[in-house]
C-alpha atoms as one frame of an Amber mdcrd trajectory, in Angstrom:
protein
   0.000   0.000   0.000   1.187   3.532  -0.786   0.261   6.329   1.609   1.120
   9.933   2.333   2.136  12.853   0.167   5.212  11.054  -1.165   3.347   7.761
  -1.699   5.724   5.836   0.548   5.178   2.077   0.668   3.704   0.734   3.909
   2.777  -2.719   5.124  -0.762  -2.282   6.422  -2.076  -5.849   6.772  -0.569
  -9.235   7.637  -3.077 -12.056   7.359  -6.109 -10.586   9.147  -4.104  -8.245
  11.409  -3.930  -4.498  10.673  -0.476  -2.940  11.126   1.393   0.103   9.784
   5.101  -0.251   9.068   7.451   0.635   6.203   9.053  -2.407   4.562  12.739
  -2.990   5.283  15.467  -5.338   4.082  15.196  -7.704   7.057  11.979  -8.368
   8.960  10.611 -10.903  11.426   6.896 -11.699  11.660   5.763 -13.198  14.966
   2.236 -14.472  15.592   1.596 -14.761  19.316  -1.127 -15.104  21.897  -2.769
 -11.736  22.511  -1.832 -11.295  26.170   0.335  -9.002  28.306   4.090  -9.491
  28.214   4.468 -10.819  24.669   6.333  -7.771  23.355   8.784  -8.243  26.225
   9.220 -11.954  25.452  10.134 -11.209  21.834  12.251  -8.143  22.639  14.215
  -9.977  25.324  14.912 -12.961  23.063  16.122 -10.734  20.231  18.120  -8.461
  22.543  19.821 -11.407  24.255  20.857 -12.620  20.784  22.272  -9.207  19.853
  19.581  -8.462  17.264  18.860  -4.749  16.833  15.184  -3.891  16.320  14.943
  -0.760  14.177  11.142  -0.552  13.955   8.125  -2.544  15.083   4.360  -2.662
  14.623   1.794  -4.731  16.508  -1.669  -5.634  15.292  -4.438  -7.748  16.744
  -7.895  -8.881  15.745 -11.056  -8.317  17.708 -11.331 -11.920  18.893  -8.452
 -11.334  21.324  -6.846 -14.709  20.607  -3.818 -13.719  18.546  -1.659 -10.760
  17.642   1.036 -10.094  15.042   4.371  -8.381  15.639   6.302  -7.242  12.588
   9.844  -6.177  13.422  12.437  -4.534  11.177  15.900  -5.724  12.153  19.363
  -4.373  11.431  20.339  -7.557   9.610  19.256 -11.121   8.962  18.129 -13.089
  12.018  19.758 -16.511  12.391  17.835 -19.774  12.302  18.966 -20.424  15.888
  17.375 -17.179  17.107  14.169 -17.886  15.167  14.019 -21.391  16.670  14.566
 -19.936  20.160  11.628 -17.580  19.598   9.429 -20.467  18.443  10.082 -22.305
  21.730   9.012 -19.367  23.911   5.651 -19.603  25.714   2.866 -17.777  23.897
   4.564 -17.789  20.492   2.412 -19.336  17.753   4.656 -18.881  14.700   7.788
 -17.040  13.565   8.828 -16.145  10.000  11.844 -14.244   8.739  11.538 -12.038
   5.647  14.684 -10.986   3.845  13.704  -8.574   1.074  17.191  -8.037  -0.379
């Protein structure tokens, strides 16, 4: 989707979750339970692994069961870090997007 005066590209929907985030070279998409503390779970896991989060958007649906976090990272995220995220309580799925 293009928005704004300069028609800048934005990601505004992932599956059925509304978000608003510019695309970047390296992104991680996390589907998680919609409950308190999940941003901290993901942020701590990435921070402990030395992954820099440059931008982030969170979207949820009205049913309150799941939410989506889309994170722009400073570089590719390793398979080991993605697998660690997948093992964390409350995480439903994790996908890496490398757009370069």
